[in-house]
C-alpha positions in Angstrom: 107.2 126.8 78.2 105.0 129.5 76.6 103.2 126.8 74.6 102.5 124.9 77.9 101.2 128.0 79.6 98.8 128.8 76.7 97.6 125.2 76.8 96.9 125.4 80.5 95.0 128.8 80.1 92.8 127.1 77.4 92.1 124.1 79.6 91.4 126.3 82.6 89.1 128.7 80.8 87.2 126.5 78.5 87.3 123.4 80.8 85.6 125.2 83.7 83.1 126.7 81.3 82.4 123.3 79.9 81.9 121.9 83.4 78.6 123.9 83.7 77.1 122.0 80.8 79.0 118.7 81.3 76.0 116.5 82.3 74.2 117.6 79.2 77.2 117.1 76.9 78.1 113.6 78.0 76.6 110.7 76.0 74.3 108.7 78.2 74.2 105.4 76.4 78.0 105.2 75.8 81.1 104.0 77.6 84.0 106.5 77.9 87.3 104.6 78.2 90.2 106.5 79.7 93.9 105.5 79.8 96.7 106.4 82.1 100.4 105.7 82.1 102.7 106.2 85.2 101.0 107.3 88.4 103.4 108.7 90.9 102.7 109.3 94.6 103.3 113.1 94.0 99.9 113.2 92.2 97.9 111.0 94.5 95.6 113.8 95.6 94.9 114.9 92.1 94.3 111.3 91.0 91.7 110.9 93.8 90.0 114.1 92.6 89.7 112.6 89.2 88.2 109.4 90.5 85.7 111.3 92.6 84.8 113.2 89.5 84.2 109.9 87.6 82.1 108.6 90.5 80.0 111.8 90.4 79.3 111.8 86.7 79.6 108.2 85.5 78.9 104.6 86.4 82.3 103.1 86.7 82.4 99.6 85.0 84.9 96.9 84.2 85.6 95.3 80.9 83.2 92.4 81.5 80.4 94.8 80.7 81.8 95.3 77.2 82.0 91.6 76.6 78.6 90.6 78.0 76.2 90.9 75.0 73.2 90.8 77.4 74.3 93.9 79.2 73.1 97.3 77.8 74.5 100.7 78.3 71.1 102.2 79.1 70.7 104.4 82.2 70.6 107.9 83.5 74.4 108.3 83.4 77.2 107.4 81.0 79.6 104.6 81.9 83.4 104.9 82.3 86.2 102.3 82.1 89.6 103.1 83.5 92.7 101.5 82.0 96.5 101.7 82.5 99.2 101.1 79.9 102.9 99.9 80.1 103.1 98.1 83.5 104.9 100.9 85.3 105.6 100.1 89.0 103.6 103.2 90.1 100.4 101.6 88.6 100.9 98.8 91.2 102.3 100.7 94.1 100.1 103.8 93.9 97.2 103.6 91.5 96.0 100.1 92.4 95.9 100.9 96.1 93.8 104.0 95.5 91.5 102.1 93.1 91.0 99.4 95.8 90.1 102.1 98.3 87.5 103.5 95.8 86.3 99.9 95.1 87.1 100.4 91.4 88.3 97.6 89.1 90.6 98.7 86.2 92.3 97.1 83.2 96.1 97.0 83.2 97.9 96.4 79.8 101.2 94.6 80.2 104.1 94.4 77.8 105.3 90.9 78.4 109.1 91.2 77.8 109.2 94.4 79.9 107.8 92.4 82.8 110.1 89.4 82.0 113.3 91.5 81.9 116.0 91.5 84.6 116.2 94.5 86.9 119.0 96.9 86.0 121.8 97.9 88.5 120.5 101.3 89.3 117.5 103.6 88.7 119.3 105.6 86.0 119.9 102.4 84.0 116.4 101.3 84.6 115.1 104.6 83.3 117.3 104.4 80.2 116.4 100.8 79.4 112.7 101.6 79.5 113.1 104.7 77.3 115.6 103.4 74.7 114.6 99.7 74.4 110.9 99.8 75.2 109.5 103.3 74.4 108.3 103.6 78.0 108.6 107.0 79.7 109.5 107.2 83.4 110.3 110.4 85.3 113.8 109.9 86.5 113.5 112.7 89.1 110.4 111.0 90.7 112.0 107.6 90.4 114.9 108.8 92.5 112.7 110.6 95.0 110.7 107.4 95.5 113.8 105.1 95.6 112.2 102.6 93.2 114.7 99.7 92.7 112.7 98.6 89.6 110.5 100.7 87.4 108.1 98.2 86.0 106.0 95.5 87.6 107.1 91.9 88.2 104.9 88.9 87.4 104.1 88.6 91.2 102.7 92.1 91.0 100.6 91.3 87.9 99.3 88.1 89.4 98.4 90.0 92.6 96.4 92.6 90.6 94.5 89.8 89.0 93.7 88.2 92.4 92.4 91.5 93.6 89.8 91.6 90.8 91.5 93.8 88.3 91.8 92.9 84.6 95.1 92.1 82.8 95.5 92.6 79.1 98.3 92.3 76.5 100.3 95.3 75.5 102.5 93.3 73.2 105.8 91.7 74.1 108.3 94.4 73.5 106.1 97.6 73.5 106.9 98.4 69.9 104.7 99.7 67.1 102.8 97.0 65.1 104.0 98.7 62.0 104.6 97.6 58.4 108.2 96.9 59.2 107.3 93.9 61.3 107.0 90.5 59.6 104.4 87.9 60.3 106.5 86.1 62.9 107.2 89.3 64.8 103.5 90.2 64.8 102.7 86.7 66.0 105.1 87.2 68.9 103.7 90.6 69.8 100.1 89.7 69.6 99.4 86.0 69.9 102.4 84.8 71.9 102.0 87.6 74.4 98.4 86.5 75.1 99.5 82.9 75.7 102.3 83.9 78.1 100.0 86.1 80.2 97.3 83.3 80.2 99.9 80.8 81.4 101.1 83.1 84.2 97.5 83.9 85.4 96.1 80.4 84.6 93.1 82.1 83.0 91.9 83.4 79.6 92.6 87.1 78.9 90.3 89.0 76.6 91.9 92.4 75.8 94.7 93.7 73.7 95.9 97.3 73.6 97.7 98.8 70.6 101.1 100.3 71.3 102.2 103.9 71.0 99.2 105.0 68.9 100.4 107.1 66.1 99.3 106.4 62.5 102.4 104.1 61.9 101.3 101.9 64.8 98.2 100.5 63.0 98.2 98.0 60.2 95.7 95.6 58.6 98.0 92.6 59.2 98.2 93.4 62.9 94.4 93.9 63.1 93.8 90.6 61.4 96.1 88.8 63.9 94.4 90.4 66.9 91.1 89.0 65.5 92.5 85.5 64.8 94.2 85.4 68.2 90.7 85.4 69.8 90.9 88.6 71.6 87.4 89.9 72.5 88.4 93.5 73.0 91.0 95.7 71.4 91.8 99.2 72.7 93.1 102.2 70.7 93.5 105.9 71.6 91.6 108.1 69.2 89.1 109.8 71.6 85.5 108.5 71.1 82.9 107.1 73.5 81.9 103.5 72.7 78.5 102.0 72.2 77.5 98.5 71.4 76.8 99.1 67.8 80.6 99.6 67.3 83.3 97.0 66.8 84.7 95.5 70.1 88.1 95.4 68.4 88.0 99.2 67.8 87.4 100.7 71.2 88.9 104.2 71.4 90.1 105.8 74.6 90.8 109.3 75.9 94.3 109.8 77.3 94.3 111.3 80.7 97.2 111.4 83.2 97.1 111.6 86.9 98.6 115.2 86.9 95.9 116.6 84.6 93.7 119.3 86.2 90.0 118.6 86.5 89.4 121.5 84.0 91.6 119.7 81.5 89.7 116.4 82.1 86.4 118.2 81.5 87.8 119.6 78.3 89.0 116.2 77.1 85.7 114.5 77.7 83.5 117.3 76.4 83.5 116.3 72.8 86.2 118.6 71.6 88.8 115.8 71.5 86.3 113.7 69.4 86.4 116.4 66.8 90.2 116.9 67.0 90.8 113.1 66.4 88.1 112.7 63.8 90.4 112.4 60.8 92.9 110.1 62.5 90.1 108.0 64.0 88.6 107.4 60.5 92.1 106.5 59.2 92.7 104.0 62.0 89.2 102.5 61.8 89.5 102.0 58.0 92.8 100.2 58.4 91.7 98.0 61.2 88.3 96.8 60.0 
């Protein structure tokens, strides 16, 4: 509790100070990619404030801009791409509706077998299955308040997001680390087969893969090679660095932001401080996944 309080004081103090210079600090010819997880109705107001901030300081883009080699990142403002991991039902019920109101297209990374699974008998069982079997966090208190019968999307939800102009990417099959413990068949299932399944469901090619969990153990050379040979055009990580077109499209780093983060905390995260904090880990990950 004390640690959390100290964190919030740092974010409030330095975040608001950074805000004064934010337009000067942000890198104009780069794309900032942010990622969210669950997005509960409780934080709708705060999420809208974040989106208004993005619209004020960035040009909001979709992943096609990254793929199109004829597009440049030049302009008076930096770009930002918004992504969501894990396929939580709140991304569909809450975030996507707000994004549509703001005319923003985002990318949603889906763990295939989490979407495939049967719905459990009650919310508590749903919550525990996600946590214990799929490494996906869901706030049980909020799940109960909102009376969700199911805590992740269905294929009809995913298909609907695609029809509404959002982008769907793979987040593996089982939402597990692509670690050294996985053999080649398991990696193929998580990376290549997940792509094929989503493409069959959507009846279209998908271009993007998102690495799972994101600690050092999550990244391996074997998995990186399979992402490449599975013909993904984009691969997303989470080591806090803006992206420019001189970089590898299979090494796109993101900044983790959640819907409940204060604006001061968002300013702090995007200011360049996190780039320094993640420097060592980012180099480690980039060297492994070349």
